[in-house]
N, C-alpha and C positions, 0 to 999 in steps of 0.2 A: 264817271260816266259810262254806262254799258252803252254798246256800240252791236248792231243790230248788220246780222251778216242772211238775206237772201238765201234760201234753201235753194234755190233755182242756181242760182251764182257759187253756189258753194259747189253743188252736185258737178258742175258744169269745169269749174277747176280743179276740181280733185279727181275727176275721172281723166282728164287732159293728163293733169304731170305724173298720175300714177302707172298710166298708161306707157308714159314714155320712156317710163323704168321696170316696164316689166317684156321679158322677152315672150311676144304670141306669137306663134305659130306660124309663117306666109301670112304674116297679117302688117303693111305696111301703115303704122301711124302720122298722122301727119304732126311736124314735129312746132310750128308754131300755131296759137290761139288768139285770134285778132279778137279783143272786145272793142267794141265798136256800139255806138248811140247818143245821144242827145249829148249836148253839154253840161257839167256840171251835176250830173246824175251820179257821180261817187263810183267811176269805174275803178279809178286807181285806189281807193281808200277801199273799195271792197274787194280789191284784190288784195291787198296790206292784210288786211281782216283773214284773210282764207291762207296767206303763207306763215302767219302768227297760228292760228287754228294748227293746222298742220304740221308745224314746225318744220315750214321750208325755207331755206335762206336764200336772200334775193340779188344777185348784181344786177346794179341799175343801171341805166342808160335813159336819159334823155334826148329831144328833138335836135336842143340845140348843140348836140355832139355829133351830128348829121354833118354838120358841114364845115370845110379849112379853109384857110388861104391857100395850103398846101394840098393839091391832087392826092387824092388816095390816104390820107389819113383816116378821114372818119370809118373806110371799108378796112382799115388795119385797127383803127381801134376795137369793132366791132367783131377780129377775131378774137385779140385781145382779151376782150370779155370774157367771149364765148369759153376761152381755154383757161381762163380765170375760173369760173364758174365749175369747171370740168373737174378743175384742180381740188375744189372745195369737195365734189363729192367724194374725190379717191381720198382726201387725206381729213374730212372730218363724219364721214362715213354719215349723213345726212343726203333729204333730197337736194336741189339747188336749181333755181331757176334763172332765167335772165329774162328782165323785164325791161320794155322798149317803152318809154312813155311818150302818146303826142306822134305815132310814127307820121302819120299823114301832116305833119305840120311841116317836117323837117324832111321828107322825100314825096310830098304832094305835090299834085299840078292843080291848082283850083281854077285856072282861069289862063288865059292867051298872053297875058302879061306877068305869069309867072317865072323866073330864071328855071333855065335847067340847066342843071352845071354837070361837069365830068365826077364830081363826087357823088349827084344823084343818083346816075347811073352804077357808080360802084357800089355804092350801097343797097340798090336793090339786087346787084346780080354776085353779091357777097351772101345776102341773107337767102338766095335761091338756091347757092352753093352750097350752104351747110345745112339747109332743109332738104336737100337731098343729099348731102353725105356729113352727115352729123358728128359723125366719131372719127373722120380724118379732114381735120382743120388746121391748116397751116399758115403761119406768119411768115409775109414777103422776106425771104431772102434766108429762108432756113426751114430744110425737111426734116418728120418729125414720123420714122414708118410705124411707131407705135400708136395702134387705135386708141382714143381718149374715151370719157364718159359721153353719153346723151345727155346733152343738158336741156328742156324744153323751154321753149320762149316764149312770151307772154307779150304781146304790144296793145295800145290801146291807142284809140282813137275819134274822131267824131266822123268822117266822113271817110269811108276806105275806097269809095269812086275814086281818088283822085290818086289811088298807087297804080304803080305797075302793075297790071293783069295777068299775066304773068306768076306775078308774087303771090297774088292772092288766089290763086285757084287751089281747087279740090286737092289734096294732098300733098299739099306744102303748106296751105294754110287753113285753121277751122274758124269757120265766122260764128262770134256770139253776139245777136245783136241785144243789148242790155237794156232793156224799157222797163224800169221797177210799178209792178200793177199799183193798186189802191193798196191790197195787204203790205205790202213793200214799204210804200212810202210812211203809212202809218208808224210799220214798225221801226222805220229809221229816223221818222222825226221825233218819235215815243223816248229813244234812245236820246235823241242831240238831247229833249227836254226832262228827262228824267230824274237829272238831280236837282232840277228847280222846283221838282213839284207839278208839274201841269198834269191836270189829270187827263187819260187817255181820250175821253168824250171831245174836253177843248179839243185836243189833237187832230182829231178827224174833223171836228167845225173848223180849224187852221187849215187843212188841207182841202177839205170843199170850197172854201171862198178862194182860195187860190190853185185851182185844177190843173192851170199849165204851167205851175212854176218847177224848177227844178228842185233839186236836195238843196244844191250850194242855198238855195234861196232864203231856208229855213237856216241854215247856221249862219247865215247874213244875218238873217233877223233877230238871234239870238244875239248874235258880237253887237248890234245897234241899241240892243237894250240898254245898253252900259253906256251909252253917248252921256245920257244927263247924269251919273254921275260924275264922271270924268270931267265934260264941263263945269261940275260944281269946284271939282278938287282946282280947276285952272283957275277959276274965280276967286276961291278963298287961298290961293297961294300968291297968285299975280301971273299973268302970262310974261312977266320979267322973269320972274326965278322960277318959273316950271320946272327948266332946264337941269337949274342945280337940286330942283326938290327930288327929281325922278332920277335921273343919272347920278350925282355925284353930291350926296346927302349922310350922313348917318344916324339920322334917324331911320324909326323903323317903315320899311313899305309901306304907302298909303292903303287903308283898309274901305272897302265898299259894303254898301249894304247890298243885302239881296233886290233887284229892280221890280218891279211891276209885271210881274207874267200873267196878267188877267187878259183873258179872250179877247175882250173890248183891245187893250192898248195893243196885243199884239196884231189885232188886224186893222187899228190904226197907222200901225208903222209900215207893217206889209202893206197897205195902200199907198204910201208914200214911195216905196223903194219901186213899185209896181210904174208910178207916175214917172218915176226919172227914169224906169227902162222904156219909156213910152214916146219923153221927148227926145230921148236919142234916137227910135225909130221915126220919129216926124221932121229929125231936124236935115236929118243924111250931107252935112257940109260938104261931104266928098264930092257931091252933085256941085255946091258952089264954088269948090276951088279948081276941080276939073274941069268944070264944065260937060262940053258934048261928048269928051272923051271916056267921060267918070260913067256919063248916059248910054253910048253907044256898047260900050263894052259891056256893062248888065244887060243890055237887051243881050248882046250877043252870047254871053255867056248863060243870060237864064231862056234862051230859045234854045241851045244846047241839051240844056240839062233838063229842062220839063218831059221829055222823052223816056229821057233814063231814071227820071226819080217814078214815073208812074211802074216801069219794070223793076225798080227797086222794091216800090214798096208794095207790089203787086205779091211777094212773099207773106206779106204780115197780114194780110186778110182776113176776115172774121168771116164763120159761117153765114151767121145773121145777117140781113143787107135789108136795105132802105127804100121802100120801093117811090119812084118820083111819077109824078102825074103822068108824064108824057109816055110812059112805059120803060123806061129803064131802070135797071137797079144800080145802087151803090155799095158798096161793102160800110158794114158799120165805123169801121176806121176813118172813112172819107177818102179811100185814093181810089183814083179809076182805074179800070183794068187796063193794060199794059197795050193789047193789041187797038182798044177802042182808038175811031178815028176824031179827030177833034171835032169835038160842037160845036156846031154854028150858032149863032145866036139867033134865039127866036124873034120873031114879030114883036113888038112892046105892046106893053098895054095903055091903052089912050087916059087912062084915070081910072082912078080907085079911092078908097078911103084914107086920105092921109098923105095923098099923093100930090105933085106939082110938075109942072110942064118944064121937059128937058129930064124928066126922071130918069133912073138906070136900071129900075126895076121892071120886071116882064110878068105877064100870064103867071108863069108854070110856077114863077118865086112866090107868087101872091097866095097861090091854090095851096103850096105846101107850108107856107105859113100859117095859112086858114086852118089848112088840118089837122095841125100841131098841136095851134090853139086848141079847138077844137074838141080836143083827144081830154083835156081838164089839164095841160101840162104847159109849164113856159119854154120860150124860144132860148136855146144860147146862140149868139153870133159869134162866130170864130175865123178866125184869117194868119195864113201863111204867105210867104212869100215865096217863089219855085227855088231858090240856092235851099231853102227850110223845107220846101213840100219834101223831098225826098228820105227827110228822117222822119216825117210825121211832127213836125214839132208846132202842132200850133197854136196858135196865141188868143186868148179872149177877147172880142172888142165890149161887148158887153150881156147881159141877160134880159127878157124882155117876158113882162106880164099877161100885158093881154094884146089884140091884133093891133091896135093902132099904134101903141108903144113900138113891139116888135116892127113894122111897117117903116116907122121912123128911124129906129135902129138899124134895121137892114139896108136904107137906100143911103142912111152917113156911110157904114162900115161899108158899101161898094163906094161912094164917090171917093174918102178917103187910101183907097186900096184899089185902084181901077186897075192896075197892073200887078195883082195877088189875088191867089185862090182866099176862097169864102164858101165859109160854108154853113148852113143853120144845122141847130141839134133839138133833139126832142128831150127835155128834163122832165121826169114827171114828181111829183109831191117831196118823195124821198131822198130825190138826188138821182136818182139813177137815168140813163138814158134810154132811149128806146127807138132810136134814129138816126142817121147822118144823112146829110146832099148836101154836095156839093152845088151850088148855084152861080158860082163866076168860077172861069179859068183862064188864064190870061194866055 
């Protein structure tokens, strides 16, 4: 299987790692590179591919090692791993990096219910100290006056706004938001299906069919194709004997024929996976189990995060903007300007085609839908909850072909997601986006 490395990702990591091993005069180089973005977009895997291509050896840590029953153990472990990486540089004569996966899961605070321990404080303090003094990292109870090699630190995560702010400031950590564009997605997914003979045109259609899904969705889709053959094996052997046949057998390992990789079959299985995702979003069993406490906590968190979301996403604005009928403009990626005051709900329309009494639609929404349909394209409807709004992780609700269908779908989306962001997207016949506009903000 041939794997694709994004040129942007390769450039960012290669520059950061190389710069940390060079003696640049009068230049303060950040020691830590923070790679953040949506879940499942291949941040860690892309890092591994870059390390392999550059010949960089890696010392790994995970978020699970950043907590311990004994206070001070995680901080001591970070120092130990860093010194171990520095020793590898000296002994093996190669570039070495320390990589910490999912840093925000181990050291971040997601809401008021997240426990904040002494170990979390010590982890933050240790990483800041190493970033400030990368050649003087001591172990507790010992002191070595000899400087050690500088070792770049790569950390990954989904939401760095949950981390201690002084840790992620410029000078200590360089931030890299990883959001694969369409060409990156086509390259990565083509690599996933390359050994199966799936043509590139089918890959492009598959990506356009599920545009909001992350990269790991397509990897999981390929794995799901083999479910039918595994099921046939279980039925042929017998469910009582399958353990002995697979684990403790002198026979040859089972052989599987190539599954059905036709585009229609891939779309069918992909739609089933999307439906399962939607069921999880719709059920929200936490509300049933925790009741009012769950709802109040989520409401408080979403209120606090909404302003942060706008400010964090402002850095990713596109130059092109979509003009709304009320005279305001919204960037193409759908994120509102950070300084904009909360939008007051306009007067509701009294009646229109496809509406009913008590509708959540308003006149401005109707005009935007009418304009998009009138331009000869389709209307896509997307939504995102306030927590994921910060990472621009919009989810597709549906795509409408005509005005009546768009009105009905938009009203259904507003009713199903009354406390979420909702936006409409103009889509041309060749699947290009012509503009985006947020029609509901919580």
